C-alpha positions, -999 to 999 in steps of 0.1 A, spaced: -495 399 -79 -469 373 -69 -461 360 -34 -440 329 -31 -417 310 -7 -389 288 -19 -354 277 -11 -324 296 -26 -292 277 -34 -272 309 -44 -277 331 -14 -271 316 21 -249 320 52 -250 282 60 -245 258 31 -264 247 10 -295 270 10 -316 297 27 -354 305 27 -364 331 1 -397 350 1 -407 371 -29 -435 397 -25 -447 424 -49 -477 435 -28 -478 465 -3 -485 441 26 -461 419 44 -451 389 23 -464 354 27 -455 337 59 -437 304 64 -446 284 94 -414 269 109 -427 250 139 -458 247 159 -464 237 195 -428 240 205 -429 234 243 -417 264 264 -416 271 301 -441 297 314 -423 329 325 -390 318 308 -367 342 289 -368 336 252 -340 348 229 -337 343 191 -311 350 164 -316 350 127 -297 362 96 -318 382 71 -309 398 37 -334 419 17 -339 438 -16 -365 466 -18 -380 461 17 -409 484 25 -426 489 59 -458 469 65 -488 487 81 -492 458 106 -457 463 120 -451 426 118 -425 413 95 -393 392 98 -390 365 125 -423 364 145 -431 344 176 -466 335 189 -475 317 221 -505 296 233 -515 281 267 -524 247 251 -513 229 220 -531 246 191 -539 236 155 -520 248 126 -531 284 117 -551 288 86 -547 319 64 -527 349 77 -541 351 112 -527 325 136 -557 323 160 -558 312 188 -521 320 189 -512 352 207 -486 376 191 -454 375 213 -426 393 196 -410 401 163 -376 412 148 -377 440 123 -353 443 94 -338 475 80 -359 489 51 -345 492 16 -318 468 3 -292 453 27 -268 424 28 -270 398 55 -276 413 89 -280 396 123 -314 403 140 -320 393 176 -347 391 203 -329 394 236 -343 376 267 -379 385 264 -402 371 291 -430 348 280 -462 367 286 -489 357 295 -473 334 321 -497 305 314 -485 302 278 -465 270 274 -463 265 236 -447 285 208 -453 289 171 -424 303 150 -430 320 117 -412 342 92 -428 370 71 -412 386 41 -413 424 40 -438 444 20 -428 453 -16 -447 469 -45 -455 459 -81 -428 482 -94 -401 471 -68 -409 437 -54 -393 427 -21 -371 396 -19 -363 385 17 -338 357 26 -337 340 60 -309 317 73 -294 304 106 -323 307 130 -317 298 167 -342 301 195 -331 299 231 -350 294 264 -331 307 294 -299 306 272 -304 270 262 -309 262 225 -344 248 220 -349 252 182 -325 256 152 -333 259 115 -306 263 88 -333 264 60 -318 234 42 -340 222 14 -350 186 19 -337 177 -16 -304 194 -8 -299 172 23 -303 141 1 -280 155 -26 -253 164 -1 -255 130 15 -253 112 -19 -223 134 -29 -205 126 4 -213 89 -1 -198 89 -36 -167 110 -26 -159 90 5 -172 56 -7 -188 51 27 -225 50 17 -247 27 -2 -241 46 -35 -208 34 -51 -195 35 -86 -169 11 -100 -162 -26 -96 -178 -46 -69 -155 -60 -43 
C-alpha cells in the first residue's frame, strides 16, 4: 500500500511544478493541507477554481475528494490524521472518474454556512485507486475568492524550484548575487 504526496516537474499548468498525489488504496488518497485559519467573512460567498488531472481515478465512499474546504468559528489547530476536527466540512469539487487531462473544477459562490464561521481550512485529497490500478492526481493553479475578491492562490511551486528559478534568472540576467566570470 502506497500513498504519497510530492511535487511534479513534468506535469503542470503553471511553471515549474504541480502537486501530485499517488494512491493505490480504495479510499481517497492522502490529503495535503494547503492553508489553515484563513480569515473569511461570515455569510460571504466563496468561490474557488483549480486545475486537476488524473489517471485511474475511482469514486471514494465518503464522497469527498479533490479540492475540499472546511470552516470554523474560531482559529483552530492543525488537524491530526484524516479527520479535521473541529473543522466543519463546507464544500468540495469532484473530478471526473477514470483518466482525464487537465480540467477546470470550480465552486461557484457558495454561502459560508454556518454564518458564525470566520476561518477556512483548504485541503486537497487524491482520488481513490486500487492496488492493480493506482490513482495519480495532479493539482495546479488554485484560486479562492471571497465575494469575487482573490483571498488565496497556490500555484504548487516546490520550494526548491523557487530557489532554482531565481538562481537561473540571476545567472542569465546578471542581476543577482550569483555571477560567473571576472569581477568588476
